[in-house]
C-alpha positions as CSV (number, residue, x, y, z in Angstrom):
1,M,0.2,-0.1,0.1
2,L,2.8,2.3,1.0
3,L,4.5,1.7,-2.1
4,Q,1.1,2.4,-4.6
5,R,1.1,5.8,-2.5
6,I,4.5,6.8,-3.3
7,F,4.1,5.6,-7.0
8,A,1.2,7.9,-7.0
9,A,2.9,10.9,-5.4
10,V,6.2,10.7,-7.7
11,L,3.2,10.7,-10.6
12,L,1.6,13.5,-9.2
13,L,4.6,15.5,-8.8
14,A,5.8,14.3,-12.5
15,C,2.2,15.5,-13.5
16,I,2.4,19.2,-12.0
17,G,6.0,19.5,-13.5
18,L,4.5,18.6,-17.0
19,A,1.7,21.0,-16.7
20,L,4.0,23.9,-15.4
21,M,5.7,23.0,-18.6
22,A,2.6,23.0,-21.0
23,W,1.0,26.2,-19.4
24,P,3.1,28.8,-21.0
25,Y,3.0,27.4,-24.1
26,Q,1.7,29.5,-27.3
27,A,1.7,28.6,-30.7
28,A,2.7,31.0,-33.5
29,F,-0.4,30.4,-35.2
30,S,-4.2,29.1,-34.0
31,Y,-5.1,26.1,-36.1
32,E,-7.9,25.0,-33.3
33,P,-10.4,26.6,-31.3
34,V,-9.2,25.9,-27.9
35,G,-5.3,26.2,-29.0
36,P,-2.4,23.7,-28.2
37,R,-2.3,23.6,-24.8
38,A,-5.8,22.5,-23.4
39,F,-5.3,19.1,-24.6
40,P,-2.2,18.2,-22.6
41,L,-3.3,20.1,-19.6
42,L,-6.8,18.3,-19.6
43,L,-5.2,15.0,-19.5
44,L,-2.6,16.1,-17.0
45,G,-5.2,17.5,-14.6
46,L,-7.5,14.3,-15.4
47,M,-4.6,12.4,-14.2
48,G,-3.7,14.3,-11.2
49,L,-6.9,14.0,-10.0
50,A,-6.8,10.4,-10.5
51,L,-3.5,10.0,-8.9
52,I,-4.7,12.1,-5.8
53,Y,-7.6,9.4,-5.4
54,M,-4.8,7.0,-5.1
55,M,-2.9,8.6,-2.2
56,I,-6.1,9.3,-0.2
57,R,-8.1,5.9,-0.8
58,P,-8.4,4.0,2.1
59,Q,-7.6,0.4,1.0
60,A,-4.7,-0.9,-1.5
61,T,-6.1,-2.3,-4.7
62,K,-6.3,-6.0,-4.8
63,H,-6.1,-8.2,-7.8
64,T,-8.4,-11.2,-8.1
65,D,-9.0,-13.9,-9.7
66,D,-11.3,-12.4,-12.6
67,E,-8.7,-10.2,-14.0
68,P,-6.4,-11.5,-16.8
69,A,-2.7,-12.9,-15.9
70,L,0.0,-10.5,-17.3
71,D,1.2,-13.7,-19.0
72,Q,3.2,-14.1,-22.4
73,P,-0.1,-13.9,-24.8
74,A,-1.6,-10.9,-22.9
75,L,2.1,-9.4,-23.0
76,I,2.0,-10.3,-27.3
77,K,-1.2,-8.1,-27.7
78,I,0.3,-5.4,-25.7
79,G,3.2,-5.5,-28.1
80,I,0.6,-5.8,-31.3
81,C,-1.1,-2.4,-30.0
82,V,1.8,-0.7,-29.5
83,A,3.2,-1.6,-32.8
84,L,-0.2,-0.7,-34.7
85,L,0.0,2.5,-32.8
86,L,3.6,3.6,-34.4
87,V,2.0,2.7,-37.8
88,F,-0.9,5.0,-37.1
89,A,1.8,7.6,-36.5
90,G,3.9,6.8,-39.0
91,T,0.5,6.9,-41.5
92,F,-1.5,9.5,-40.5
93,E,0.3,12.3,-42.9
94,S,0.6,10.1,-45.6
95,L,-2.2,8.0,-45.8
96,G,-4.6,10.4,-43.8
97,F,-6.9,10.1,-40.6
98,I,-9.1,7.8,-42.3
99,L,-7.2,5.5,-44.0
100,S,-4.5,5.3,-41.3
101,S,-7.5,4.6,-38.8
102,M,-9.2,1.7,-40.5
103,L,-5.5,0.5,-41.2
104,I,-4.7,0.0,-37.8
105,G,-8.4,-0.4,-36.2
106,I,-9.5,-3.4,-38.1
107,P,-6.5,-5.5,-36.9
108,M,-6.9,-4.1,-33.4
109,A,-10.6,-5.1,-33.4
110,R,-9.6,-8.7,-35.0
111,L,-6.6,-9.3,-32.4
112,Y,-9.4,-8.7,-29.4
113,G,-12.2,-11.2,-31.3
114,G,-13.9,-9.1,-33.5
115,R,-15.5,-11.1,-36.6
116,W,-14.1,-9.7,-40.1
117,F,-17.3,-8.0,-41.2
118,P,-18.7,-6.3,-38.0
119,S,-14.9,-5.1,-37.5
120,V,-14.9,-3.6,-41.0
121,V,-18.0,-2.2,-41.2
122,I,-17.7,-0.3,-37.5
123,I,-13.7,1.0,-37.9
124,T,-15.2,2.5,-41.4
125,L,-18.2,4.0,-40.0
126,M,-16.3,5.4,-36.9
127,S,-13.1,6.6,-38.6
128,V,-15.2,8.6,-41.1
129,G,-17.7,9.7,-38.2
130,L,-14.5,10.6,-36.4
131,Y,-13.1,12.4,-39.2
132,L,-16.2,14.5,-39.7
133,L,-16.8,15.3,-36.1
134,F,-13.1,16.7,-35.7
135,D,-12.7,18.2,-39.2
136,K,-16.4,19.3,-39.8
137,T,-18.2,20.0,-36.5
138,M,-15.1,21.0,-34.0
139,D,-12.8,23.0,-37.1
140,V,-9.8,20.3,-35.7
141,P,-8.4,19.9,-39.3
142,L,-7.3,16.6,-39.9
143,P,-5.5,15.2,-42.6
144,L,-7.1,13.4,-45.7
145,G,-3.7,12.0,-47.4
146,L,-5.0,9.7,-50.5
147,L,-8.5,11.0,-50.0
148,D,-7.5,14.5,-50.7
149,V,-9.3,14.7,-54.1
150,L,-12.4,13.8,-52.3
151,E,-12.5,17.4,-50.7
152,N,-13.8,19.9,-53.0
């Protein structure tokens, strides 16, 4: 229990340090309505709240038999997820948001037991829907990449 609280306190200090570094950031141009520092500050704030809870909660986190073990198959899945996220980061600009989301989303769904047809349909609809939500509704520009010819 003491180690969990020490870990939470150290991580909370790191969050505070990162928030202090992110606070004065100003971009030379504004490409989104809330500015470039809102997202990291929001994430650090939420993480800080969770860490404060970890430090003051009355009992330690106990693992049960219902939780999956961190064995070799689980570690392989985690490794594949990290690799897919690196592929997403590498293809985001060139392929665009929609295609790169589909490229990593479908294998990710299959990795966690999704069937082919529902995985393809749902990931495709989510990719297009999220693109429209961010780019058209919230004015956060996302790259179209190879699908750039569809934009008028």
